[in-house]
Chimera marker file (.cmm) of the C-alpha trace (Angstrom):
<marker_set name="trace">
<marker id="1" x="42.150" y="160.328" z="28.539" r="1" g="1" b="0" radius="0.5"/>
<marker id="2" x="38.659" y="158.983" z="27.885" r="1" g="1" b="0" radius="0.5"/>
<marker id="3" x="38.842" y="155.550" z="26.146" r="1" g="1" b="0" radius="0.5"/>
<marker id="4" x="35.203" y="155.853" z="25.006" r="1" g="1" b="0" radius="0.5"/>
<marker id="5" x="36.227" y="158.850" z="22.906" r="1" g="1" b="0" radius="0.5"/>
<marker id="6" x="38.612" y="156.706" z="20.850" r="1" g="1" b="0" radius="0.5"/>
<marker id="7" x="36.269" y="153.752" z="20.347" r="1" g="1" b="0" radius="0.5"/>
<marker id="8" x="33.661" y="155.527" z="18.234" r="1" g="1" b="0" radius="0.5"/>
<marker id="9" x="36.029" y="156.811" z="15.517" r="1" g="1" b="0" radius="0.5"/>
<marker id="10" x="37.791" y="153.444" z="15.483" r="1" g="1" b="0" radius="0.5"/>
<marker id="11" x="34.468" y="151.592" z="15.080" r="1" g="1" b="0" radius="0.5"/>
<marker id="12" x="33.446" y="153.958" z="12.281" r="1" g="1" b="0" radius="0.5"/>
<marker id="13" x="36.770" y="153.384" z="10.540" r="1" g="1" b="0" radius="0.5"/>
<marker id="14" x="36.440" y="149.597" z="10.811" r="1" g="1" b="0" radius="0.5"/>
<marker id="15" x="32.804" y="149.571" z="9.637" r="1" g="1" b="0" radius="0.5"/>
<marker id="16" x="33.523" y="152.016" z="6.837" r="1" g="1" b="0" radius="0.5"/>
<marker id="17" x="36.453" y="149.899" z="5.664" r="1" g="1" b="0" radius="0.5"/>
<marker id="18" x="34.324" y="146.744" z="5.749" r="1" g="1" b="0" radius="0.5"/>
<marker id="19" x="31.591" y="148.436" z="3.716" r="1" g="1" b="0" radius="0.5"/>
<marker id="20" x="34.140" y="149.649" z="1.165" r="1" g="1" b="0" radius="0.5"/>
<marker id="21" x="35.640" y="146.152" z="0.977" r="1" g="1" b="0" radius="0.5"/>
<marker id="22" x="32.234" y="144.529" z="0.456" r="1" g="1" b="0" radius="0.5"/>
<marker id="23" x="31.363" y="147.122" z="-2.168" r="1" g="1" b="0" radius="0.5"/>
<marker id="24" x="34.493" y="146.148" z="-4.080" r="1" g="1" b="0" radius="0.5"/>
<marker id="25" x="33.837" y="142.410" z="-3.705" r="1" g="1" b="0" radius="0.5"/>
<marker id="26" x="30.077" y="142.349" z="-4.324" r="1" g="1" b="0" radius="0.5"/>
<marker id="27" x="28.928" y="144.237" z="-7.414" r="1" g="1" b="0" radius="0.5"/>
<marker id="28" x="25.856" y="146.429" z="-7.190" r="1" g="1" b="0" radius="0.5"/>
<marker id="29" x="24.027" y="144.108" z="-9.590" r="1" g="1" b="0" radius="0.5"/>
<marker id="30" x="24.605" y="140.999" z="-7.457" r="1" g="1" b="0" radius="0.5"/>
<marker id="31" x="22.364" y="138.071" z="-8.268" r="1" g="1" b="0" radius="0.5"/>
<marker id="32" x="20.427" y="135.822" z="-5.950" r="1" g="1" b="0" radius="0.5"/>
<marker id="33" x="21.560" y="132.251" z="-5.477" r="1" g="1" b="0" radius="0.5"/>
<marker id="34" x="19.744" y="129.736" z="-7.655" r="1" g="1" b="0" radius="0.5"/>
<marker id="35" x="17.131" y="127.893" z="-5.600" r="1" g="1" b="0" radius="0.5"/>
<marker id="36" x="17.871" y="124.453" z="-4.225" r="1" g="1" b="0" radius="0.5"/>
<marker id="37" x="15.215" y="122.070" z="-5.539" r="1" g="1" b="0" radius="0.5"/>
<marker id="38" x="14.320" y="118.459" z="-4.761" r="1" g="1" b="0" radius="0.5"/>
<marker id="39" x="13.473" y="115.724" z="-7.278" r="1" g="1" b="0" radius="0.5"/>
<marker id="40" x="12.935" y="112.095" z="-6.323" r="1" g="1" b="0" radius="0.5"/>
<marker id="41" x="14.324" y="112.926" z="-2.869" r="1" g="1" b="0" radius="0.5"/>
<marker id="42" x="17.612" y="114.368" z="-4.202" r="1" g="1" b="0" radius="0.5"/>
<marker id="43" x="18.592" y="117.999" z="-3.709" r="1" g="1" b="0" radius="0.5"/>
<marker id="44" x="19.868" y="119.786" z="-6.804" r="1" g="1" b="0" radius="0.5"/>
<marker id="45" x="20.562" y="123.296" z="-8.047" r="1" g="1" b="0" radius="0.5"/>
<marker id="46" x="20.647" y="124.556" z="-11.638" r="1" g="1" b="0" radius="0.5"/>
<marker id="47" x="22.165" y="127.814" z="-12.821" r="1" g="1" b="0" radius="0.5"/>
<marker id="48" x="25.055" y="129.496" z="-14.535" r="1" g="1" b="0" radius="0.5"/>
<marker id="49" x="23.372" y="131.253" z="-17.453" r="1" g="1" b="0" radius="0.5"/>
<marker id="50" x="24.866" y="134.620" z="-16.440" r="1" g="1" b="0" radius="0.5"/>
<marker id="51" x="28.599" y="135.109" z="-15.817" r="1" g="1" b="0" radius="0.5"/>
<marker id="52" x="28.245" y="135.887" z="-12.099" r="1" g="1" b="0" radius="0.5"/>
<marker id="53" x="25.950" y="132.940" z="-11.574" r="1" g="1" b="0" radius="0.5"/>
<marker id="54" x="28.359" y="130.636" z="-13.458" r="1" g="1" b="0" radius="0.5"/>
<marker id="55" x="31.195" y="131.809" z="-11.199" r="1" g="1" b="0" radius="0.5"/>
<marker id="56" x="29.004" y="131.106" z="-8.165" r="1" g="1" b="0" radius="0.5"/>
<marker id="57" x="28.159" y="127.601" z="-9.409" r="1" g="1" b="0" radius="0.5"/>
<marker id="58" x="31.863" y="126.856" z="-9.974" r="1" g="1" b="0" radius="0.5"/>
<marker id="59" x="32.667" y="128.167" z="-6.500" r="1" g="1" b="0" radius="0.5"/>
<marker id="60" x="30.104" y="125.976" z="-4.692" r="1" g="1" b="0" radius="0.5"/>
<marker id="61" x="30.502" y="122.882" z="-6.921" r="1" g="1" b="0" radius="0.5"/>
<marker id="62" x="33.131" y="121.254" z="-4.646" r="1" g="1" b="0" radius="0.5"/>
<marker id="63" x="30.530" y="121.207" z="-1.843" r="1" g="1" b="0" radius="0.5"/>
<marker id="64" x="28.136" y="119.079" z="-3.913" r="1" g="1" b="0" radius="0.5"/>
<marker id="65" x="28.553" y="115.377" z="-4.736" r="1" g="1" b="0" radius="0.5"/>
<marker id="66" x="28.093" y="115.808" z="-8.498" r="1" g="1" b="0" radius="0.5"/>
<marker id="67" x="28.433" y="118.557" z="-11.077" r="1" g="1" b="0" radius="0.5"/>
<marker id="68" x="26.896" y="118.177" z="-14.521" r="1" g="1" b="0" radius="0.5"/>
<marker id="69" x="28.033" y="120.784" z="-17.020" r="1" g="1" b="0" radius="0.5"/>
<marker id="70" x="26.307" y="121.275" z="-20.385" r="1" g="1" b="0" radius="0.5"/>
<marker id="71" x="27.142" y="123.325" z="-23.436" r="1" g="1" b="0" radius="0.5"/>
<marker id="72" x="27.250" y="123.558" z="-27.205" r="1" g="1" b="0" radius="0.5"/>
<marker id="73" x="30.601" y="123.737" z="-29.003" r="1" g="1" b="0" radius="0.5"/>
<marker id="74" x="31.369" y="126.755" z="-31.152" r="1" g="1" b="0" radius="0.5"/>
<marker id="75" x="33.281" y="124.535" z="-33.607" r="1" g="1" b="0" radius="0.5"/>
<marker id="76" x="36.658" y="125.997" z="-32.637" r="1" g="1" b="0" radius="0.5"/>
<marker id="77" x="37.250" y="124.038" z="-29.438" r="1" g="1" b="0" radius="0.5"/>
<marker id="78" x="35.389" y="126.451" z="-27.164" r="1" g="1" b="0" radius="0.5"/>
<marker id="79" x="31.924" y="126.405" z="-25.678" r="1" g="1" b="0" radius="0.5"/>
<marker id="80" x="29.175" y="128.830" z="-26.641" r="1" g="1" b="0" radius="0.5"/>
<marker id="81" x="28.047" y="131.061" z="-23.794" r="1" g="1" b="0" radius="0.5"/>
<marker id="82" x="24.825" y="130.197" z="-22.033" r="1" g="1" b="0" radius="0.5"/>
<marker id="83" x="22.505" y="127.269" z="-22.570" r="1" g="1" b="0" radius="0.5"/>
<marker id="84" x="19.369" y="128.515" z="-24.332" r="1" g="1" b="0" radius="0.5"/>
<marker id="85" x="17.213" y="125.370" z="-24.457" r="1" g="1" b="0" radius="0.5"/>
<marker id="86" x="15.642" y="122.902" z="-22.047" r="1" g="1" b="0" radius="0.5"/>
<marker id="87" x="17.521" y="119.662" z="-21.595" r="1" g="1" b="0" radius="0.5"/>
<marker id="88" x="16.313" y="116.500" z="-19.936" r="1" g="1" b="0" radius="0.5"/>
<marker id="89" x="18.734" y="115.058" z="-17.363" r="1" g="1" b="0" radius="0.5"/>
<marker id="90" x="18.234" y="111.462" z="-16.327" r="1" g="1" b="0" radius="0.5"/>
<marker id="91" x="20.505" y="109.781" z="-13.783" r="1" g="1" b="0" radius="0.5"/>
<marker id="92" x="20.379" y="105.984" z="-13.464" r="1" g="1" b="0" radius="0.5"/>
<marker id="93" x="22.197" y="103.553" z="-11.214" r="1" g="1" b="0" radius="0.5"/>
<marker id="94" x="24.864" y="102.021" z="-13.414" r="1" g="1" b="0" radius="0.5"/>
<marker id="95" x="24.357" y="98.344" z="-12.604" r="1" g="1" b="0" radius="0.5"/>
<marker id="96" x="20.611" y="98.161" z="-11.960" r="1" g="1" b="0" radius="0.5"/>
<marker id="97" x="19.412" y="100.739" z="-14.489" r="1" g="1" b="0" radius="0.5"/>
<marker id="98" x="17.054" y="102.179" z="-11.860" r="1" g="1" b="0" radius="0.5"/>
<marker id="99" x="16.264" y="105.858" z="-12.461" r="1" g="1" b="0" radius="0.5"/>
<marker id="100" x="17.465" y="107.887" z="-9.498" r="1" g="1" b="0" radius="0.5"/>
<marker id="101" x="16.649" y="111.340" z="-10.842" r="1" g="1" b="0" radius="0.5"/>
<marker id="102" x="14.807" y="112.750" z="-13.865" r="1" g="1" b="0" radius="0.5"/>
<marker id="103" x="14.629" y="116.555" z="-14.275" r="1" g="1" b="0" radius="0.5"/>
<marker id="104" x="14.495" y="119.327" z="-16.872" r="1" g="1" b="0" radius="0.5"/>
<marker id="105" x="16.973" y="122.198" z="-16.880" r="1" g="1" b="0" radius="0.5"/>
<marker id="106" x="17.711" y="125.249" z="-18.988" r="1" g="1" b="0" radius="0.5"/>
<marker id="107" x="21.028" y="125.996" z="-17.306" r="1" g="1" b="0" radius="0.5"/>
<marker id="108" x="24.608" y="125.079" z="-18.155" r="1" g="1" b="0" radius="0.5"/>
<marker id="109" x="25.300" y="123.768" z="-14.615" r="1" g="1" b="0" radius="0.5"/>
<marker id="110" x="23.457" y="121.282" z="-12.458" r="1" g="1" b="0" radius="0.5"/>
<marker id="111" x="24.739" y="120.358" z="-9.003" r="1" g="1" b="0" radius="0.5"/>
<marker id="112" x="23.257" y="117.321" z="-7.244" r="1" g="1" b="0" radius="0.5"/>
<marker id="113" x="23.647" y="115.675" z="-3.840" r="1" g="1" b="0" radius="0.5"/>
<marker id="114" x="23.867" y="112.106" z="-5.101" r="1" g="1" b="0" radius="0.5"/>
<marker id="115" x="24.689" y="109.212" z="-2.783" r="1" g="1" b="0" radius="0.5"/>
<marker id="116" x="28.055" y="107.522" z="-3.366" r="1" g="1" b="0" radius="0.5"/>
<marker id="117" x="27.814" y="105.042" z="-6.224" r="1" g="1" b="0" radius="0.5"/>
<marker id="118" x="28.173" y="104.482" z="-9.967" r="1" g="1" b="0" radius="0.5"/>
<marker id="119" x="25.719" y="106.213" z="-12.292" r="1" g="1" b="0" radius="0.5"/>
<marker id="120" x="24.973" y="106.670" z="-15.979" r="1" g="1" b="0" radius="0.5"/>
<marker id="121" x="23.921" y="110.234" z="-16.805" r="1" g="1" b="0" radius="0.5"/>
<marker id="122" x="21.833" y="110.808" z="-19.943" r="1" g="1" b="0" radius="0.5"/>
<marker id="123" x="21.279" y="114.378" z="-21.095" r="1" g="1" b="0" radius="0.5"/>
<marker id="124" x="18.882" y="114.884" z="-23.998" r="1" g="1" b="0" radius="0.5"/>
<marker id="125" x="18.692" y="118.088" z="-25.992" r="1" g="1" b="0" radius="0.5"/>
<marker id="126" x="16.575" y="118.252" z="-29.151" r="1" g="1" b="0" radius="0.5"/>
<marker id="127" x="16.405" y="114.491" z="-29.565" r="1" g="1" b="0" radius="0.5"/>
<marker id="128" x="20.173" y="114.008" z="-29.249" r="1" g="1" b="0" radius="0.5"/>
<marker id="129" x="21.120" y="112.130" z="-26.060" r="1" g="1" b="0" radius="0.5"/>
<marker id="130" x="24.657" y="112.182" z="-24.698" r="1" g="1" b="0" radius="0.5"/>
<marker id="131" x="25.612" y="109.627" z="-22.031" r="1" g="1" b="0" radius="0.5"/>
<marker id="132" x="28.472" y="109.548" z="-19.533" r="1" g="1" b="0" radius="0.5"/>
<marker id="133" x="29.358" y="107.494" z="-16.508" r="1" g="1" b="0" radius="0.5"/>
<marker id="134" x="29.690" y="109.252" z="-13.183" r="1" g="1" b="0" radius="0.5"/>
<marker id="135" x="31.348" y="107.746" z="-10.112" r="1" g="1" b="0" radius="0.5"/>
<marker id="136" x="30.463" y="109.503" z="-6.854" r="1" g="1" b="0" radius="0.5"/>
<marker id="137" x="32.846" y="108.865" z="-3.960" r="1" g="1" b="0" radius="0.5"/>
<marker id="138" x="32.015" y="110.219" z="-0.491" r="1" g="1" b="0" radius="0.5"/>
<marker id="139" x="33.896" y="113.456" z="0.165" r="1" g="1" b="0" radius="0.5"/>
<marker id="140" x="35.181" y="113.799" z="-3.412" r="1" g="1" b="0" radius="0.5"/>
<marker id="141" x="33.096" y="115.801" z="-5.903" r="1" g="1" b="0" radius="0.5"/>
<marker id="142" x="32.405" y="114.121" z="-9.263" r="1" g="1" b="0" radius="0.5"/>
<marker id="143" x="31.969" y="115.926" z="-12.574" r="1" g="1" b="0" radius="0.5"/>
<marker id="144" x="30.548" y="115.098" z="-15.995" r="1" g="1" b="0" radius="0.5"/>
<marker id="145" x="30.671" y="117.497" z="-18.949" r="1" g="1" b="0" radius="0.5"/>
<marker id="146" x="28.308" y="117.274" z="-21.905" r="1" g="1" b="0" radius="0.5"/>
<marker id="147" x="29.213" y="119.210" z="-25.046" r="1" g="1" b="0" radius="0.5"/>
<marker id="148" x="26.948" y="119.022" z="-28.090" r="1" g="1" b="0" radius="0.5"/>
<marker id="149" x="28.695" y="119.362" z="-31.460" r="1" g="1" b="0" radius="0.5"/>
<marker id="150" x="28.862" y="122.711" z="-33.245" r="1" g="1" b="0" radius="0.5"/>
<marker id="151" x="26.685" y="121.426" z="-36.095" r="1" g="1" b="0" radius="0.5"/>
<marker id="152" x="23.845" y="120.642" z="-33.672" r="1" g="1" b="0" radius="0.5"/>
<marker id="153" x="20.671" y="122.470" z="-34.736" r="1" g="1" b="0" radius="0.5"/>
<marker id="154" x="20.055" y="124.786" z="-31.759" r="1" g="1" b="0" radius="0.5"/>
<marker id="155" x="17.323" y="126.661" z="-33.668" r="1" g="1" b="0" radius="0.5"/>
<marker id="156" x="15.101" y="123.569" z="-33.523" r="1" g="1" b="0" radius="0.5"/>
<marker id="157" x="15.248" y="123.372" z="-29.705" r="1" g="1" b="0" radius="0.5"/>
<marker id="158" x="15.389" y="127.063" z="-28.794" r="1" g="1" b="0" radius="0.5"/>
<marker id="159" x="11.990" y="128.649" z="-28.103" r="1" g="1" b="0" radius="0.5"/>
<marker id="160" x="11.190" y="131.626" z="-30.336" r="1" g="1" b="0" radius="0.5"/>
<marker id="161" x="11.986" y="135.050" z="-28.938" r="1" g="1" b="0" radius="0.5"/>
<marker id="162" x="9.002" y="137.255" z="-27.961" r="1" g="1" b="0" radius="0.5"/>
<marker id="163" x="9.864" y="139.604" z="-30.858" r="1" g="1" b="0" radius="0.5"/>
<marker id="164" x="9.590" y="136.769" z="-33.379" r="1" g="1" b="0" radius="0.5"/>
<marker id="165" x="6.236" y="135.720" z="-31.928" r="1" g="1" b="0" radius="0.5"/>
<marker id="166" x="4.901" y="139.268" z="-32.219" r="1" g="1" b="0" radius="0.5"/>
<marker id="167" x="6.072" y="139.552" z="-35.847" r="1" g="1" b="0" radius="0.5"/>
<marker id="168" x="4.443" y="136.262" z="-36.880" r="1" g="1" b="0" radius="0.5"/>
<marker id="169" x="1.102" y="137.240" z="-35.327" r="1" g="1" b="0" radius="0.5"/>
<marker id="170" x="1.192" y="140.613" z="-37.119" r="1" g="1" b="0" radius="0.5"/>
<marker id="171" x="2.001" y="138.950" z="-40.470" r="1" g="1" b="0" radius="0.5"/>
<marker id="172" x="-1.127" y="136.749" z="-40.278" r="1" g="1" b="0" radius="0.5"/>
<link id1="1" id2="2" r="1" g="1" b="0" radius="0.2"/>
<link id1="2" id2="3" r="1" g="1" b="0" radius="0.2"/>
<link id1="3" id2="4" r="1" g="1" b="0" radius="0.2"/>
<link id1="4" id2="5" r="1" g="1" b="0" radius="0.2"/>
<link id1="5" id2="6" r="1" g="1" b="0" radius="0.2"/>
<link id1="6" id2="7" r="1" g="1" b="0" radius="0.2"/>
<link id1="7" id2="8" r="1" g="1" b="0" radius="0.2"/>
<link id1="8" id2="9" r="1" g="1" b="0" radius="0.2"/>
<link id1="9" id2="10" r="1" g="1" b="0" radius="0.2"/>
<link id1="10" id2="11" r="1" g="1" b="0" radius="0.2"/>
<link id1="11" id2="12" r="1" g="1" b="0" radius="0.2"/>
<link id1="12" id2="13" r="1" g="1" b="0" radius="0.2"/>
<link id1="13" id2="14" r="1" g="1" b="0" radius="0.2"/>
<link id1="14" id2="15" r="1" g="1" b="0" radius="0.2"/>
<link id1="15" id2="16" r="1" g="1" b="0" radius="0.2"/>
<link id1="16" id2="17" r="1" g="1" b="0" radius="0.2"/>
<link id1="17" id2="18" r="1" g="1" b="0" radius="0.2"/>
<link id1="18" id2="19" r="1" g="1" b="0" radius="0.2"/>
<link id1="19" id2="20" r="1" g="1" b="0" radius="0.2"/>
<link id1="20" id2="21" r="1" g="1" b="0" radius="0.2"/>
<link id1="21" id2="22" r="1" g="1" b="0" radius="0.2"/>
<link id1="22" id2="23" r="1" g="1" b="0" radius="0.2"/>
<link id1="23" id2="24" r="1" g="1" b="0" radius="0.2"/>
<link id1="24" id2="25" r="1" g="1" b="0" radius="0.2"/>
<link id1="25" id2="26" r="1" g="1" b="0" radius="0.2"/>
<link id1="26" id2="27" r="1" g="1" b="0" radius="0.2"/>
<link id1="27" id2="28" r="1" g="1" b="0" radius="0.2"/>
<link id1="28" id2="29" r="1" g="1" b="0" radius="0.2"/>
<link id1="29" id2="30" r="1" g="1" b="0" radius="0.2"/>
<link id1="30" id2="31" r="1" g="1" b="0" radius="0.2"/>
<link id1="31" id2="32" r="1" g="1" b="0" radius="0.2"/>
<link id1="32" id2="33" r="1" g="1" b="0" radius="0.2"/>
<link id1="33" id2="34" r="1" g="1" b="0" radius="0.2"/>
<link id1="34" id2="35" r="1" g="1" b="0" radius="0.2"/>
<link id1="35" id2="36" r="1" g="1" b="0" radius="0.2"/>
<link id1="36" id2="37" r="1" g="1" b="0" radius="0.2"/>
<link id1="37" id2="38" r="1" g="1" b="0" radius="0.2"/>
<link id1="38" id2="39" r="1" g="1" b="0" radius="0.2"/>
<link id1="39" id2="40" r="1" g="1" b="0" radius="0.2"/>
<link id1="40" id2="41" r="1" g="1" b="0" radius="0.2"/>
<link id1="41" id2="42" r="1" g="1" b="0" radius="0.2"/>
<link id1="42" id2="43" r="1" g="1" b="0" radius="0.2"/>
<link id1="43" id2="44" r="1" g="1" b="0" radius="0.2"/>
<link id1="44" id2="45" r="1" g="1" b="0" radius="0.2"/>
<link id1="45" id2="46" r="1" g="1" b="0" radius="0.2"/>
<link id1="46" id2="47" r="1" g="1" b="0" radius="0.2"/>
<link id1="47" id2="48" r="1" g="1" b="0" radius="0.2"/>
<link id1="48" id2="49" r="1" g="1" b="0" radius="0.2"/>
<link id1="49" id2="50" r="1" g="1" b="0" radius="0.2"/>
<link id1="50" id2="51" r="1" g="1" b="0" radius="0.2"/>
<link id1="51" id2="52" r="1" g="1" b="0" radius="0.2"/>
<link id1="52" id2="53" r="1" g="1" b="0" radius="0.2"/>
<link id1="53" id2="54" r="1" g="1" b="0" radius="0.2"/>
<link id1="54" id2="55" r="1" g="1" b="0" radius="0.2"/>
<link id1="55" id2="56" r="1" g="1" b="0" radius="0.2"/>
<link id1="56" id2="57" r="1" g="1" b="0" radius="0.2"/>
<link id1="57" id2="58" r="1" g="1" b="0" radius="0.2"/>
<link id1="58" id2="59" r="1" g="1" b="0" radius="0.2"/>
<link id1="59" id2="60" r="1" g="1" b="0" radius="0.2"/>
<link id1="60" id2="61" r="1" g="1" b="0" radius="0.2"/>
<link id1="61" id2="62" r="1" g="1" b="0" radius="0.2"/>
<link id1="62" id2="63" r="1" g="1" b="0" radius="0.2"/>
<link id1="63" id2="64" r="1" g="1" b="0" radius="0.2"/>
<link id1="64" id2="65" r="1" g="1" b="0" radius="0.2"/>
<link id1="65" id2="66" r="1" g="1" b="0" radius="0.2"/>
<link id1="66" id2="67" r="1" g="1" b="0" radius="0.2"/>
<link id1="67" id2="68" r="1" g="1" b="0" radius="0.2"/>
<link id1="68" id2="69" r="1" g="1" b="0" radius="0.2"/>
<link id1="69" id2="70" r="1" g="1" b="0" radius="0.2"/>
<link id1="70" id2="71" r="1" g="1" b="0" radius="0.2"/>
<link id1="71" id2="72" r="1" g="1" b="0" radius="0.2"/>
<link id1="72" id2="73" r="1" g="1" b="0" radius="0.2"/>
<link id1="73" id2="74" r="1" g="1" b="0" radius="0.2"/>
<link id1="74" id2="75" r="1" g="1" b="0" radius="0.2"/>
<link id1="75" id2="76" r="1" g="1" b="0" radius="0.2"/>
<link id1="76" id2="77" r="1" g="1" b="0" radius="0.2"/>
<link id1="77" id2="78" r="1" g="1" b="0" radius="0.2"/>
<link id1="78" id2="79" r="1" g="1" b="0" radius="0.2"/>
<link id1="79" id2="80" r="1" g="1" b="0" radius="0.2"/>
<link id1="80" id2="81" r="1" g="1" b="0" radius="0.2"/>
<link id1="81" id2="82" r="1" g="1" b="0" radius="0.2"/>
<link id1="82" id2="83" r="1" g="1" b="0" radius="0.2"/>
<link id1="83" id2="84" r="1" g="1" b="0" radius="0.2"/>
<link id1="84" id2="85" r="1" g="1" b="0" radius="0.2"/>
<link id1="85" id2="86" r="1" g="1" b="0" radius="0.2"/>
<link id1="86" id2="87" r="1" g="1" b="0" radius="0.2"/>
<link id1="87" id2="88" r="1" g="1" b="0" radius="0.2"/>
<link id1="88" id2="89" r="1" g="1" b="0" radius="0.2"/>
<link id1="89" id2="90" r="1" g="1" b="0" radius="0.2"/>
<link id1="90" id2="91" r="1" g="1" b="0" radius="0.2"/>
<link id1="91" id2="92" r="1" g="1" b="0" radius="0.2"/>
<link id1="92" id2="93" r="1" g="1" b="0" radius="0.2"/>
<link id1="93" id2="94" r="1" g="1" b="0" radius="0.2"/>
<link id1="94" id2="95" r="1" g="1" b="0" radius="0.2"/>
<link id1="95" id2="96" r="1" g="1" b="0" radius="0.2"/>
<link id1="96" id2="97" r="1" g="1" b="0" radius="0.2"/>
<link id1="97" id2="98" r="1" g="1" b="0" radius="0.2"/>
<link id1="98" id2="99" r="1" g="1" b="0" radius="0.2"/>
<link id1="99" id2="100" r="1" g="1" b="0" radius="0.2"/>
<link id1="100" id2="101" r="1" g="1" b="0" radius="0.2"/>
<link id1="101" id2="102" r="1" g="1" b="0" radius="0.2"/>
<link id1="102" id2="103" r="1" g="1" b="0" radius="0.2"/>
<link id1="103" id2="104" r="1" g="1" b="0" radius="0.2"/>
<link id1="104" id2="105" r="1" g="1" b="0" radius="0.2"/>
<link id1="105" id2="106" r="1" g="1" b="0" radius="0.2"/>
<link id1="106" id2="107" r="1" g="1" b="0" radius="0.2"/>
<link id1="107" id2="108" r="1" g="1" b="0" radius="0.2"/>
<link id1="108" id2="109" r="1" g="1" b="0" radius="0.2"/>
<link id1="109" id2="110" r="1" g="1" b="0" radius="0.2"/>
<link id1="110" id2="111" r="1" g="1" b="0" radius="0.2"/>
<link id1="111" id2="112" r="1" g="1" b="0" radius="0.2"/>
<link id1="112" id2="113" r="1" g="1" b="0" radius="0.2"/>
<link id1="113" id2="114" r="1" g="1" b="0" radius="0.2"/>
<link id1="114" id2="115" r="1" g="1" b="0" radius="0.2"/>
<link id1="115" id2="116" r="1" g="1" b="0" radius="0.2"/>
<link id1="116" id2="117" r="1" g="1" b="0" radius="0.2"/>
<link id1="117" id2="118" r="1" g="1" b="0" radius="0.2"/>
<link id1="118" id2="119" r="1" g="1" b="0" radius="0.2"/>
<link id1="119" id2="120" r="1" g="1" b="0" radius="0.2"/>
<link id1="120" id2="121" r="1" g="1" b="0" radius="0.2"/>
<link id1="121" id2="122" r="1" g="1" b="0" radius="0.2"/>
<link id1="122" id2="123" r="1" g="1" b="0" radius="0.2"/>
<link id1="123" id2="124" r="1" g="1" b="0" radius="0.2"/>
<link id1="124" id2="125" r="1" g="1" b="0" radius="0.2"/>
<link id1="125" id2="126" r="1" g="1" b="0" radius="0.2"/>
<link id1="126" id2="127" r="1" g="1" b="0" radius="0.2"/>
<link id1="127" id2="128" r="1" g="1" b="0" radius="0.2"/>
<link id1="128" id2="129" r="1" g="1" b="0" radius="0.2"/>
<link id1="129" id2="130" r="1" g="1" b="0" radius="0.2"/>
<link id1="130" id2="131" r="1" g="1" b="0" radius="0.2"/>
<link id1="131" id2="132" r="1" g="1" b="0" radius="0.2"/>
<link id1="132" id2="133" r="1" g="1" b="0" radius="0.2"/>
<link id1="133" id2="134" r="1" g="1" b="0" radius="0.2"/>
<link id1="134" id2="135" r="1" g="1" b="0" radius="0.2"/>
<link id1="135" id2="136" r="1" g="1" b="0" radius="0.2"/>
<link id1="136" id2="137" r="1" g="1" b="0" radius="0.2"/>
<link id1="137" id2="138" r="1" g="1" b="0" radius="0.2"/>
<link id1="138" id2="139" r="1" g="1" b="0" radius="0.2"/>
<link id1="139" id2="140" r="1" g="1" b="0" radius="0.2"/>
<link id1="140" id2="141" r="1" g="1" b="0" radius="0.2"/>
<link id1="141" id2="142" r="1" g="1" b="0" radius="0.2"/>
<link id1="142" id2="143" r="1" g="1" b="0" radius="0.2"/>
<link id1="143" id2="144" r="1" g="1" b="0" radius="0.2"/>
<link id1="144" id2="145" r="1" g="1" b="0" radius="0.2"/>
<link id1="145" id2="146" r="1" g="1" b="0" radius="0.2"/>
<link id1="146" id2="147" r="1" g="1" b="0" radius="0.2"/>
<link id1="147" id2="148" r="1" g="1" b="0" radius="0.2"/>
<link id1="148" id2="149" r="1" g="1" b="0" radius="0.2"/>
<link id1="149" id2="150" r="1" g="1" b="0" radius="0.2"/>
<link id1="150" id2="151" r="1" g="1" b="0" radius="0.2"/>
<link id1="151" id2="152" r="1" g="1" b="0" radius="0.2"/>
<link id1="152" id2="153" r="1" g="1" b="0" radius="0.2"/>
<link id1="153" id2="154" r="1" g="1" b="0" radius="0.2"/>
<link id1="154" id2="155" r="1" g="1" b="0" radius="0.2"/>
<link id1="155" id2="156" r="1" g="1" b="0" radius="0.2"/>
<link id1="156" id2="157" r="1" g="1" b="0" radius="0.2"/>
<link id1="157" id2="158" r="1" g="1" b="0" radius="0.2"/>
<link id1="158" id2="159" r="1" g="1" b="0" radius="0.2"/>
<link id1="159" id2="160" r="1" g="1" b="0" radius="0.2"/>
<link id1="160" id2="161" r="1" g="1" b="0" radius="0.2"/>
<link id1="161" id2="162" r="1" g="1" b="0" radius="0.2"/>
<link id1="162" id2="163" r="1" g="1" b="0" radius="0.2"/>
<link id1="163" id2="164" r="1" g="1" b="0" radius="0.2"/>
<link id1="164" id2="165" r="1" g="1" b="0" radius="0.2"/>
<link id1="165" id2="166" r="1" g="1" b="0" radius="0.2"/>
<link id1="166" id2="167" r="1" g="1" b="0" radius="0.2"/>
<link id1="167" id2="168" r="1" g="1" b="0" radius="0.2"/>
<link id1="168" id2="169" r="1" g="1" b="0" radius="0.2"/>
<link id1="169" id2="170" r="1" g="1" b="0" radius="0.2"/>
<link id1="170" id2="171" r="1" g="1" b="0" radius="0.2"/>
<link id1="171" id2="172" r="1" g="1" b="0" radius="0.2"/>
</marker_set>
């Protein structure tokens, strides 16, 4: 019996099974990973606006020193989907007040490779700043969640939609 004759169908079966498995695991509309950026010498990544991207950010969060999660309450104890406006994130050393990182984000998740230490994190959205302490310990991911109240005026910080801009220019 020729062993080469059996290898080809077996290889095709294995490769076909792997392709079918990957097709089931990775949807056809897979997204690209959010880019890793650098600010003040610190790597960070922002994302999570879409469901798949949010799942990705949650999956990789344990590999980053700090996770900052942002959202707006729906008034019923849950968080509204997405994060439609730009927020300013400022991270300061807790005891010296020195700014370590200052960035803008429009995403509900921000992951950062902070050095171990104690920090105060200020997140400002539409003039309302929320502050939390964050303790980063080597090898143990830290997390801070910022949730704006349901009565927060999102309309004042959300940029107008392209449709609304077109309608206002036509009305003039």
